[in-house]
Every structure is written in structure tokens, then in C-alpha cells.
PQR file of N, CA, C, O and H, with PARSE charges and radii, in Angstrom:
ATOM      1  N   MET A   1       3.812  28.283 -19.455 -0.4000 1.5000
ATOM      2  CA  MET A   1       4.844  27.351 -18.841 -0.0000 2.0000
ATOM      3  C   MET A   1       4.791  27.442 -17.562  0.5500 1.7000
ATOM      4  O   MET A   1       4.958  26.484 -16.807 -0.5500 1.4000
ATOM      5  N   LYS A   2       4.554  28.598 -17.210 -0.4000 1.5000
ATOM      6  CA  LYS A   2       4.697  29.335 -15.610 -0.0000 2.0000
ATOM      7  C   LYS A   2       3.332  28.656 -15.399  0.5500 1.7000
ATOM      8  O   LYS A   2       3.349  27.667 -14.666 -0.5500 1.4000
ATOM      9  H   LYS A   2       4.418  29.376 -17.824  0.4000 1.0000
ATOM     10  N   ARG A   3       2.191  29.018 -15.908 -0.4000 1.5000
ATOM     11  CA  ARG A   3       1.022  28.140 -15.564 -0.0000 2.0000
ATOM     12  C   ARG A   3       0.848  27.061 -15.113  0.5500 1.7000
ATOM     13  O   ARG A   3       0.298  26.774 -14.050 -0.5500 1.4000
ATOM     14  H   ARG A   3       2.177  29.822 -16.504  0.4000 1.0000
ATOM     15  N   ALA A   4       1.476  26.128 -16.177 -0.4000 1.5000
ATOM     16  CA  ALA A   4       1.342  24.981 -16.081 -0.0000 2.0000
ATOM     17  C   ALA A   4       1.836  24.157 -14.876  0.5500 1.7000
ATOM     18  O   ALA A   4       1.107  23.331 -14.327 -0.5500 1.4000
ATOM     19  H   ALA A   4       1.923  26.361 -17.040  0.4000 1.0000
ATOM     20  N   VAL A   5       3.254  24.439 -14.435 -0.4000 1.5000
ATOM     21  CA  VAL A   5       3.787  24.425 -13.000 -0.0000 2.0000
ATOM     22  C   VAL A   5       2.948  24.956 -12.217  0.5500 1.7000
ATOM     23  O   VAL A   5       2.523  24.029 -11.528 -0.5500 1.4000
ATOM     24  H   VAL A   5       3.847  25.110 -14.881  0.4000 1.0000
ATOM     25  N   THR A   6       2.484  25.850 -11.930 -0.4000 1.5000
ATOM     26  CA  THR A   6       1.460  26.133 -10.934 -0.0000 2.0000
ATOM     27  C   THR A   6       0.784  25.135 -10.725  0.5500 1.7000
ATOM     28  O   THR A   6       1.043  24.350  -9.814 -0.5500 1.4000
ATOM     29  H   THR A   6       2.829  26.604 -12.490  0.4000 1.0000
ATOM     30  N   VAL A   7      -0.111  25.012 -11.467 -0.4000 1.5000
ATOM     31  CA  VAL A   7      -1.284  24.019 -11.552 -0.0000 2.0000
ATOM     32  C   VAL A   7      -0.607  22.829 -10.730  0.5500 1.7000
ATOM     33  O   VAL A   7      -0.923  22.558  -9.571 -0.5500 1.4000
ATOM     34  H   VAL A   7      -0.321  25.651 -12.208  0.4000 1.0000
ATOM     35  N   PHE A   8       0.568  22.009 -11.626 -0.4000 1.5000
ATOM     36  CA  PHE A   8       0.522  21.200 -10.979 -0.0000 2.0000
ATOM     37  C   PHE A   8       0.766  21.042 -10.161  0.5500 1.7000
ATOM     38  O   PHE A   8       0.255  20.146  -9.489 -0.5500 1.4000
ATOM     39  H   PHE A   8       0.825  22.229 -12.567  0.4000 1.0000
ATOM     40  N   GLY A   9       2.022  22.100  -9.587 -0.4000 1.5000
ATOM     41  CA  GLY A   9       1.965  21.842  -7.968 -0.0000 2.0000
ATOM     42  C   GLY A   9       1.177  21.964  -7.290  0.5500 1.7000
ATOM     43  O   GLY A   9       1.267  21.222  -6.312 -0.5500 1.4000
ATOM     44  H   GLY A   9       2.437  22.827 -10.133  0.4000 1.0000
ATOM     45  N   ALA A  10       0.032  22.840  -7.318 -0.4000 1.5000
ATOM     46  CA  ALA A  10      -0.803  23.034  -6.721 -0.0000 2.0000
ATOM     47  C   ALA A  10      -2.008  21.479  -6.394  0.5500 1.7000
ATOM     48  O   ALA A  10      -2.740  21.352  -5.414 -0.5500 1.4000
ATOM     49  H   ALA A  10      -0.041  23.443  -8.113  0.4000 1.0000
ATOM     50  N   LEU A  11      -1.827  20.303  -7.790 -0.4000 1.5000
ATOM     51  CA  LEU A  11      -2.385  19.386  -7.554 -0.0000 2.0000
ATOM     52  C   LEU A  11      -1.414  18.385  -6.557  0.5500 1.7000
ATOM     53  O   LEU A  11      -1.749  17.646  -5.632 -0.5500 1.4000
ATOM     54  H   LEU A  11      -1.231  20.406  -8.587  0.4000 1.0000
ATOM     55  N   ALA A  12      -0.419  18.601  -6.989 -0.4000 1.5000
ATOM     56  CA  ALA A  12       0.610  17.887  -5.845 -0.0000 2.0000
ATOM     57  C   ALA A  12       0.642  18.207  -4.530  0.5500 1.7000
ATOM     58  O   ALA A  12       1.169  17.425  -3.739 -0.5500 1.4000
ATOM     59  H   ALA A  12      -0.146  19.202  -7.741  0.4000 1.0000
ATOM     60  N   LEU A  13       0.336  18.864  -4.295 -0.4000 1.5000
ATOM     61  CA  LEU A  13       0.088  19.584  -2.790 -0.0000 2.0000
ATOM     62  C   LEU A  13      -1.381  19.327  -2.461  0.5500 1.7000
ATOM     63  O   LEU A  13      -1.486  18.906  -1.309 -0.5500 1.4000
ATOM     64  H   LEU A  13      -0.091  19.500  -4.937  0.4000 1.0000
ATOM     65  N   GLY A  14      -2.951  19.482  -3.311 -0.4000 1.5000
ATOM     66  CA  GLY A  14      -3.842  18.845  -2.595 -0.0000 2.0000
ATOM     67  C   GLY A  14      -3.956  17.668  -2.464  0.5500 1.7000
ATOM     68  O   GLY A  14      -4.920  17.210  -1.851 -0.5500 1.4000
ATOM     69  H   GLY A  14      -2.866  19.824  -4.247  0.4000 1.0000
ATOM     70  N   TRP A  15      -2.660  16.591  -3.202 -0.4000 1.5000
ATOM     71  CA  TRP A  15      -2.970  14.803  -3.215 -0.0000 2.0000
ATOM     72  C   TRP A  15      -2.474  14.838  -1.864  0.5500 1.7000
ATOM     73  O   TRP A  15      -2.970  14.067  -1.043 -0.5500 1.4000
ATOM     74  H   TRP A  15      -1.877  16.963  -3.700  0.4000 1.0000
ATOM     75  N   LEU A  16      -1.257  15.894  -1.417 -0.4000 1.5000
ATOM     76  CA  LEU A  16      -0.478  15.114  -0.209 -0.0000 2.0000
ATOM     77  C   LEU A  16      -1.177  15.581   0.963  0.5500 1.7000
ATOM     78  O   LEU A  16      -1.058  14.890   1.975 -0.5500 1.4000
ATOM     79  H   LEU A  16      -0.854  16.520  -2.084  0.4000 1.0000
ATOM     80  N   ALA A  17      -1.986  16.773   1.024 -0.4000 1.5000
ATOM     81  CA  ALA A  17      -2.604  17.284   2.032 -0.0000 2.0000
ATOM     82  C   ALA A  17      -3.905  16.131   2.173  0.5500 1.7000
ATOM     83  O   ALA A  17      -4.253  15.717   3.278 -0.5500 1.4000
ATOM     84  H   ALA A  17      -2.082  17.334   0.202  0.4000 1.0000
ATOM     85  N   ILE A  18      -4.470  15.746   1.068 -0.4000 1.5000
ATOM     86  CA  ILE A  18      -5.475  14.504   1.571 -0.0000 2.0000
ATOM     87  C   ILE A  18      -4.573  13.383   1.928  0.5500 1.7000
ATOM     88  O   ILE A  18      -4.682  13.205   3.141 -0.5500 1.4000
ATOM     89  H   ILE A  18      -4.187  16.083   0.170  0.4000 1.0000
ATOM     90  N   GLU A  19      -3.747  12.564   1.416 -0.4000 1.5000
ATOM     91  CA  GLU A  19      -2.956  11.688   1.716 -0.0000 2.0000
ATOM     92  C   GLU A  19      -2.494  11.933   3.295  0.5500 1.7000
ATOM     93  O   GLU A  19      -2.646  10.872   3.900 -0.5500 1.4000
ATOM     94  H   GLU A  19      -3.658  12.708   0.431  0.4000 1.0000
ATOM     95  N   ILE A  20      -2.063  12.813   4.023 -0.4000 1.5000
ATOM     96  CA  ILE A  20      -1.672  13.221   5.377 -0.0000 2.0000
ATOM     97  C   ILE A  20      -3.057  13.031   6.240  0.5500 1.7000
ATOM     98  O   ILE A  20      -3.171  12.479   7.334 -0.5500 1.4000
ATOM     99  H   ILE A  20      -1.939  13.675   3.531  0.4000 1.0000
ATOM    100  N   ALA A  21      -3.987  13.590   5.509 -0.4000 1.5000
ATOM    101  CA  ALA A  21      -5.276  13.882   6.289 -0.0000 2.0000
ATOM    102  C   ALA A  21      -6.258  12.890   6.866  0.5500 1.7000
ATOM    103  O   ALA A  21      -6.846  12.756   7.939 -0.5500 1.4000
ATOM    104  H   ALA A  21      -3.894  14.039   4.620  0.4000 1.0000
ATOM    105  N   PHE A  22      -6.202  12.333   5.860 -0.4000 1.5000
ATOM    106  CA  PHE A  22      -6.838  10.460   5.559 -0.0000 2.0000
ATOM    107  C   PHE A  22      -6.060   9.605   6.175  0.5500 1.7000
ATOM    108  O   PHE A  22      -6.591   8.700   6.819 -0.5500 1.4000
ATOM    109  H   PHE A  22      -5.724  12.442   4.988  0.4000 1.0000
ATOM    110  N   LYS A  23      -4.817   9.699   6.117 -0.4000 1.5000
ATOM    111  CA  LYS A  23      -3.795   8.118   6.710 -0.0000 2.0000
ATOM    112  C   LYS A  23      -4.664   7.183   6.909  0.5500 1.7000
ATOM    113  O   LYS A  23      -5.156   6.367   6.130 -0.5500 1.4000
ATOM    114  H   LYS A  23      -4.386  10.434   5.594  0.4000 1.0000
ATOM    115  N   PRO A  24      -4.848   7.405   8.250 -0.5600 1.5000
ATOM    116  CA  PRO A  24      -5.679   6.212   8.708  0.2800 2.0000
ATOM    117  C   PRO A  24      -6.552   5.625   7.857  0.5500 1.7000
ATOM    118  O   PRO A  24      -6.058   4.676   7.250 -0.5500 1.4000
ATOM    119  N   PHE A  25      -7.618   5.853   7.620 -0.4000 1.5000
ATOM    120  CA  PHE A  25      -8.787   5.466   6.824 -0.0000 2.0000
ATOM    121  C   PHE A  25      -8.263   4.881   5.434  0.5500 1.7000
ATOM    122  O   PHE A  25      -8.494   3.808   4.876 -0.5500 1.4000
ATOM    123  H   PHE A  25      -8.020   6.624   8.114  0.4000 1.0000
ATOM    124  N   LEU A  26      -7.507   5.930   5.091 -0.4000 1.5000
ATOM    125  CA  LEU A  26      -6.798   5.254   3.447 -0.0000 2.0000
ATOM    126  C   LEU A  26      -5.678   3.803   4.021  0.5500 1.7000
ATOM    127  O   LEU A  26      -5.766   2.772   3.355 -0.5500 1.4000
ATOM    128  H   LEU A  26      -7.319   6.802   5.543  0.4000 1.0000
ATOM    129  N   ASP A  27      -4.947   3.816   4.918 -0.4000 1.5000
ATOM    130  CA  ASP A  27      -4.223   2.580   5.219 -0.0000 2.0000
ATOM    131  C   ASP A  27      -5.036   1.318   5.395  0.5500 1.7000
ATOM    132  O   ASP A  27      -4.782   0.243   4.853 -0.5500 1.4000
ATOM    133  H   ASP A  27      -4.875   4.654   5.460  0.4000 1.0000
ATOM    134  N   LYS A  28      -6.331   1.641   6.451 -0.4000 1.5000
ATOM    135  CA  LYS A  28      -7.407   0.636   6.468 -0.0000 2.0000
ATOM    136  C   LYS A  28      -7.887   0.008   5.363  0.5500 1.7000
ATOM    137  O   LYS A  28      -8.032  -1.214   5.360 -0.5500 1.4000
ATOM    138  H   LYS A  28      -6.538   2.514   6.892  0.4000 1.0000
ATOM    139  N   ALA A  29      -8.232   0.885   4.151 -0.4000 1.5000
ATOM    140  CA  ALA A  29      -9.151   0.801   3.077 -0.0000 2.0000
ATOM    141  C   ALA A  29      -8.455   0.081   2.167  0.5500 1.7000
ATOM    142  O   ALA A  29      -9.036  -0.591   1.315 -0.5500 1.4000
ATOM    143  H   ALA A  29      -8.115   1.878   4.154  0.4000 1.0000
ATOM    144  N   ARG A  30      -6.819   0.169   2.283 -0.4000 1.5000
ATOM    145  CA  ARG A  30      -5.489  -0.324   1.277 -0.0000 2.0000
ATOM    146  C   ARG A  30      -5.436  -1.854   1.606  0.5500 1.7000
ATOM    147  O   ARG A  30      -5.409  -2.834   0.861 -0.5500 1.4000
ATOM    148  H   ARG A  30      -6.347   0.716   2.975  0.4000 1.0000
ATOM    149  N   ALA A  31      -5.428  -1.713   3.204 -0.4000 1.5000
ATOM    150  CA  ALA A  31      -5.420  -3.393   3.788 -0.0000 2.0000
ATOM    151  C   ALA A  31      -6.263  -3.975   3.462  0.5500 1.7000
ATOM    152  O   ALA A  31      -5.951  -5.060   2.971 -0.5500 1.4000
ATOM    153  H   ALA A  31      -5.450  -0.917   3.810  0.4000 1.0000
ATOM    154  N   ALA A  32      -7.588  -3.690   3.515 -0.4000 1.5000
ATOM    155  CA  ALA A  32      -9.285  -4.742   2.999 -0.0000 2.0000
ATOM    156  C   ALA A  32      -8.731  -4.441   1.712  0.5500 1.7000
ATOM    157  O   ALA A  32      -8.099  -5.496   1.663 -0.5500 1.4000
ATOM    158  H   ALA A  32      -7.841  -2.809   3.914  0.4000 1.0000
ATOM    159  N   MET A  33      -8.480  -3.962   0.784 -0.4000 1.5000
ATOM    160  CA  MET A  33      -8.714  -4.387  -0.795 -0.0000 2.0000
ATOM    161  C   MET A  33      -7.105  -5.094  -0.392  0.5500 1.7000
ATOM    162  O   MET A  33      -7.251  -6.167  -0.978 -0.5500 1.4000
ATOM    163  H   MET A  33      -8.993  -3.105   0.824  0.4000 1.0000
ATOM    164  N   ASP A  34      -5.998  -5.155   0.091 -0.4000 1.5000
ATOM    165  CA  ASP A  34      -5.214  -6.296  -0.043 -0.0000 2.0000
ATOM    166  C   ASP A  34      -5.727  -7.313   0.147  0.5500 1.7000
ATOM    167  O   ASP A  34      -5.539  -8.022  -0.842 -0.5500 1.4000
ATOM    168  H   ASP A  34      -5.879  -4.284   0.568  0.4000 1.0000
ATOM    169  N   LYS A  35      -6.544  -8.029   1.211 -0.4000 1.5000
ATOM    170  CA  LYS A  35      -7.038  -8.796   1.854 -0.0000 2.0000
ATOM    171  C   LYS A  35      -8.279  -9.376   0.620  0.5500 1.7000
ATOM    172  O   LYS A  35      -8.352 -10.561   0.296 -0.5500 1.4000
ATOM    173  H   LYS A  35      -6.697  -7.453   2.014  0.4000 1.0000
ATOM    174  N   SER A  36      -8.854  -8.685   0.256 -0.4000 1.5000
ATOM    175  CA  SER A  36      -9.590  -9.111  -0.802 -0.0000 2.0000
ATOM    176  C   SER A  36      -9.134  -9.776  -2.154  0.5500 1.7000
ATOM    177  O   SER A  36      -9.716 -10.514  -2.949 -0.5500 1.4000
ATOM    178  H   SER A  36      -8.794  -7.722   0.519  0.4000 1.0000
ATOM    179  N   ASP A  37      -8.111  -9.336  -2.120 -0.4000 1.5000
ATOM    180  CA  ASP A  37      -7.408  -9.612  -3.415 -0.0000 2.0000
ATOM    181  C   ASP A  37      -7.626 -11.547  -3.733  0.5500 1.7000
ATOM    182  O   ASP A  37      -7.476 -12.574  -3.070 -0.5500 1.4000
ATOM    183  H   ASP A  37      -7.638  -8.737  -1.474  0.4000 1.0000
ATOM    184  N   PRO A  38      -7.894 -11.320  -4.619 -0.5600 1.5000
ATOM    185  CA  PRO A  38      -8.773 -12.948  -5.040  0.2800 2.0000
ATOM    186  C   PRO A  38      -7.733 -13.639  -5.461  0.5500 1.7000
ATOM    187  O   PRO A  38      -8.054 -14.827  -5.482 -0.5500 1.4000
ATOM    188  N   ALA A  39      -6.269 -13.428  -5.925 -0.4000 1.5000
ATOM    189  CA  ALA A  39      -5.169 -13.809  -6.398 -0.0000 2.0000
ATOM    190  C   ALA A  39      -4.584 -13.791  -4.782  0.5500 1.7000
ATOM    191  O   ALA A  39      -3.356 -13.855  -4.827 -0.5500 1.4000
ATOM    192  H   ALA A  39      -6.008 -12.463  -5.908  0.4000 1.0000
ATOM    193  N   ARG A  40      -4.919 -13.747  -3.839 -0.4000 1.5000
ATOM    194  CA  ARG A  40      -4.125 -13.707  -2.822 -0.0000 2.0000
ATOM    195  C   ARG A  40      -4.495 -15.432  -2.036  0.5500 1.7000
ATOM    196  O   ARG A  40      -5.548 -16.052  -1.884 -0.5500 1.4000
ATOM    197  H   ARG A  40      -5.917 -13.695  -3.803  0.4000 1.0000
ATOM    198  N   ASP A  41      -3.513 -15.638  -1.796 -0.4000 1.5000
ATOM    199  CA  ASP A  41      -3.846 -17.355  -0.927 -0.0000 2.0000
ATOM    200  C   ASP A  41      -3.316 -17.166   0.640  0.5500 1.7000
ATOM    201  O   ASP A  41      -2.134 -17.472   0.791 -0.5500 1.4000
ATOM    202  H   ASP A  41      -2.658 -15.134  -1.919  0.4000 1.0000
ATOM    203  N   PRO A  42      -4.053 -16.685   1.883 -0.5600 1.5000
ATOM    204  CA  PRO A  42      -3.798 -16.338   3.202  0.2800 2.0000
ATOM    205  C   PRO A  42      -3.216 -17.737   3.474  0.5500 1.7000
ATOM    206  O   PRO A  42      -2.666 -17.692   4.575 -0.5500 1.4000
ATOM    207  N   ASP A  43      -3.122 -18.826   2.986 -0.4000 1.5000
ATOM    208  CA  ASP A  43      -2.576 -19.806   3.340 -0.0000 2.0000
ATOM    209  C   ASP A  43      -0.712 -19.708   2.995  0.5500 1.7000
ATOM    210  O   ASP A  43       0.194 -20.353   3.523 -0.5500 1.4000
ATOM    211  H   ASP A  43      -3.569 -18.863   2.092  0.4000 1.0000
ATOM    212  N   ASP A  44      -0.660 -18.867   2.143 -0.4000 1.5000
ATOM    213  CA  ASP A  44       0.726 -18.768   1.425 -0.0000 2.0000
ATOM    214  C   ASP A  44       1.800 -17.411   2.455  0.5500 1.7000
ATOM    215  O   ASP A  44       3.014 -17.228   2.372 -0.5500 1.4000
ATOM    216  H   ASP A  44      -1.396 -18.342   1.714  0.4000 1.0000
ATOM    217  N   VAL A  45       0.658 -16.582   3.457 -0.4000 1.5000
ATOM    218  CA  VAL A  45       1.345 -15.626   3.892 -0.0000 2.0000
ATOM    219  C   VAL A  45       0.754 -15.855   5.618  0.5500 1.7000
ATOM    220  O   VAL A  45      -0.352 -16.018   6.134 -0.5500 1.4000
ATOM    221  H   VAL A  45      -0.328 -16.732   3.524  0.4000 1.0000
ATOM    222  N   ASP A  46       2.427 -15.741   6.203 -0.4000 1.5000
ATOM    223  CA  ASP A  46       2.490 -15.598   7.789 -0.0000 2.0000
ATOM    224  C   ASP A  46       1.920 -14.001   8.126  0.5500 1.7000
ATOM    225  O   ASP A  46       2.536 -13.063   7.621 -0.5500 1.4000
ATOM    226  H   ASP A  46       3.325 -15.608   5.784  0.4000 1.0000
ATOM    227  N   GLU A  47       0.957 -13.785   8.828 -0.4000 1.5000
ATOM    228  CA  GLU A  47       0.414 -12.611   8.969 -0.0000 2.0000
ATOM    229  C   GLU A  47       1.197 -11.972  10.038  0.5500 1.7000
ATOM    230  O   GLU A  47       1.027 -10.797  10.360 -0.5500 1.4000
ATOM    231  H   GLU A  47       0.457 -14.547   9.238  0.4000 1.0000
ATOM    232  N   ASP A  48       2.312 -12.991  10.748 -0.4000 1.5000
ATOM    233  CA  ASP A  48       3.406 -12.139  12.016 -0.0000 2.0000
ATOM    234  C   ASP A  48       4.994 -11.753  10.794  0.5500 1.7000
ATOM    235  O   ASP A  48       5.811 -10.834  10.863 -0.5500 1.4000
ATOM    236  H   ASP A  48       2.450 -13.946  10.486  0.4000 1.0000
ATOM    237  N   ASN A  49       4.920 -12.515  10.132 -0.4000 1.5000
ATOM    238  CA  ASN A  49       6.275 -11.701   9.981 -0.0000 2.0000
ATOM    239  C   ASN A  49       6.226 -11.360   7.960  0.5500 1.7000
ATOM    240  O   ASN A  49       6.984 -10.944   7.084 -0.5500 1.4000
ATOM    241  H   ASN A  49       4.258 -13.261  10.075  0.4000 1.0000
ATOM    242  N   LYS A  50       5.103 -11.766   8.073 -0.4000 1.5000
ATOM    243  CA  LYS A  50       5.148 -11.336   6.236 -0.0000 2.0000
ATOM    244  C   LYS A  50       5.971 -12.274   5.342  0.5500 1.7000
ATOM    245  O   LYS A  50       5.960 -12.009   4.140 -0.5500 1.4000
ATOM    246  H   LYS A  50       4.487 -12.104   8.785  0.4000 1.0000
ATOM    247  N   LYS A  51       6.775 -13.467   5.811 -0.4000 1.5000
ATOM    248  CA  LYS A  51       7.200 -14.238   5.137 -0.0000 2.0000
ATOM    249  C   LYS A  51       6.273 -15.421   4.025  0.5500 1.7000
ATOM    250  O   LYS A  51       5.143 -15.853   4.256 -0.5500 1.4000
ATOM    251  H   LYS A  51       6.784 -13.682   6.788  0.4000 1.0000
ATOM    252  N   LEU A  52       6.948 -15.675   3.080 -0.4000 1.5000
ATOM    253  CA  LEU A  52       5.967 -16.950   2.284 -0.0000 2.0000
ATOM    254  C   LEU A  52       6.832 -18.347   2.719  0.5500 1.7000
ATOM    255  O   LEU A  52       8.034 -18.578   2.590 -0.5500 1.4000
ATOM    256  H   LEU A  52       7.865 -15.324   2.893  0.4000 1.0000
ATOM    257  N   PRO A  53       5.659 -19.253   3.332 -0.5600 1.5000
ATOM    258  CA  PRO A  53       6.344 -20.303   3.488  0.2800 2.0000
ATOM    259  C   PRO A  53       7.752 -20.864   2.739  0.5500 1.7000
ATOM    260  O   PRO A  53       8.694 -21.312   3.392 -0.5500 1.4000
ATOM    261  N   SER A  54       7.747 -20.797   1.714 -0.4000 1.5000
ATOM    262  CA  SER A  54       8.791 -21.104   0.824 -0.0000 2.0000
ATOM    263  C   SER A  54       9.791 -20.638   1.098  0.5500 1.7000
ATOM    264  O   SER A  54      10.791 -21.338   0.933 -0.5500 1.4000
ATOM    265  H   SER A  54       6.981 -20.433   1.184  0.4000 1.0000
ATOM    266  N   ASP A  55       9.922 -19.466   1.553 -0.4000 1.5000
ATOM    267  CA  ASP A  55      11.215 -18.499   2.048 -0.0000 2.0000
ATOM    268  C   ASP A  55      11.803 -18.658   3.259  0.5500 1.7000
ATOM    269  O   ASP A  55      12.886 -18.136   3.524 -0.5500 1.4000
ATOM    270  H   ASP A  55       9.110 -18.898   1.687  0.4000 1.0000
ATOM    271  N   ALA A  56      10.998 -19.541   4.256 -0.4000 1.5000
ATOM    272  CA  ALA A  56      11.058 -19.955   5.730 -0.0000 2.0000
ATOM    273  C   ALA A  56      12.249 -21.577   5.048  0.5500 1.7000
ATOM    274  O   ALA A  56      13.427 -21.850   5.280 -0.5500 1.4000
ATOM    275  H   ALA A  56      10.118 -19.965   4.041  0.4000 1.0000
ATOM    276  N   ASP A  57      11.075 -22.352   4.102 -0.4000 1.5000
ATOM    277  CA  ASP A  57      12.114 -23.277   3.869 -0.0000 2.0000
ATOM    278  C   ASP A  57      13.348 -23.347   2.953  0.5500 1.7000
ATOM    279  O   ASP A  57      14.080 -24.333   2.867 -0.5500 1.4000
ATOM    280  H   ASP A  57      10.118 -22.131   3.913  0.4000 1.0000
ATOM    281  N   ALA A  58      13.472 -22.390   2.395 -0.4000 1.5000
ATOM    282  CA  ALA A  58      14.877 -22.296   1.605 -0.0000 2.0000
ATOM    283  C   ALA A  58      15.925 -21.939   2.436  0.5500 1.7000
ATOM    284  O   ALA A  58      17.093 -22.152   2.109 -0.5500 1.4000
ATOM    285  H   ALA A  58      12.878 -21.589   2.465  0.4000 1.0000
ATOM    286  N   SER A  59      15.631 -21.444   3.424 -0.4000 1.5000
ATOM    287  CA  SER A  59      16.289 -20.659   4.795 -0.0000 2.0000
ATOM    288  C   SER A  59      17.354 -22.129   5.844  0.5500 1.7000
ATOM    289  O   SER A  59      18.475 -22.205   6.347 -0.5500 1.4000
ATOM    290  H   SER A  59      14.683 -21.271   3.690  0.4000 1.0000
ATOM    291  N   ASP A  60      16.106 -23.061   5.700 -0.4000 1.5000
ATOM    292  CA  ASP A  60      16.775 -24.206   6.487 -0.0000 2.0000
ATOM    293  C   ASP A  60      17.029 -24.974   5.860  0.5500 1.7000
ATOM    294  O   ASP A  60      17.114 -25.981   6.563 -0.5500 1.4000
ATOM    295  H   ASP A  60      15.195 -22.999   5.291  0.4000 1.0000
ATOM    296  N   ALA A  61      17.268 -25.238   4.708 -0.4000 1.5000
ATOM    297  CA  ALA A  61      18.095 -26.299   3.669 -0.0000 2.0000
ATOM    298  C   ALA A  61      19.573 -26.167   4.106  0.5500 1.7000
ATOM    299  O   ALA A  61      20.446 -26.822   3.536 -0.5500 1.4000
ATOM    300  H   ALA A  61      17.199 -24.420   4.137  0.4000 1.0000
TER
END
């Protein structure tokens, strides 16, 4: 059991180190994947405040 906890801790620490070391690259890659989502309609998202047009219409009423 102690060995399993040690291995899990080492894996978690390794993952954290990779996330911190490559954060700028990973952020760009995740943004690119979000932009290339075929289900995403660019007309539905306002890039300045990330609100859906339907949210703005509901608050105007």
C-alpha cells in the first residue's frame, strides 16, 4: 500500500511539474483546440467578454 501511495504521489508531482513548466505552450494549445471545435459557432461568442448573445438579450428585457 505504501508503494502505491508513493507511486501516485510521484505521478501527481510529475504532472504538476509538467503543467507549470509548459503552461504558456499548453494554454496556446488548449485555446487552439477550443477554436477548432466543430460544434462551436464563432457568431455566438463575443470575444471581448465571452458572453453569449442570448445572455445579453435576456438582460435587456
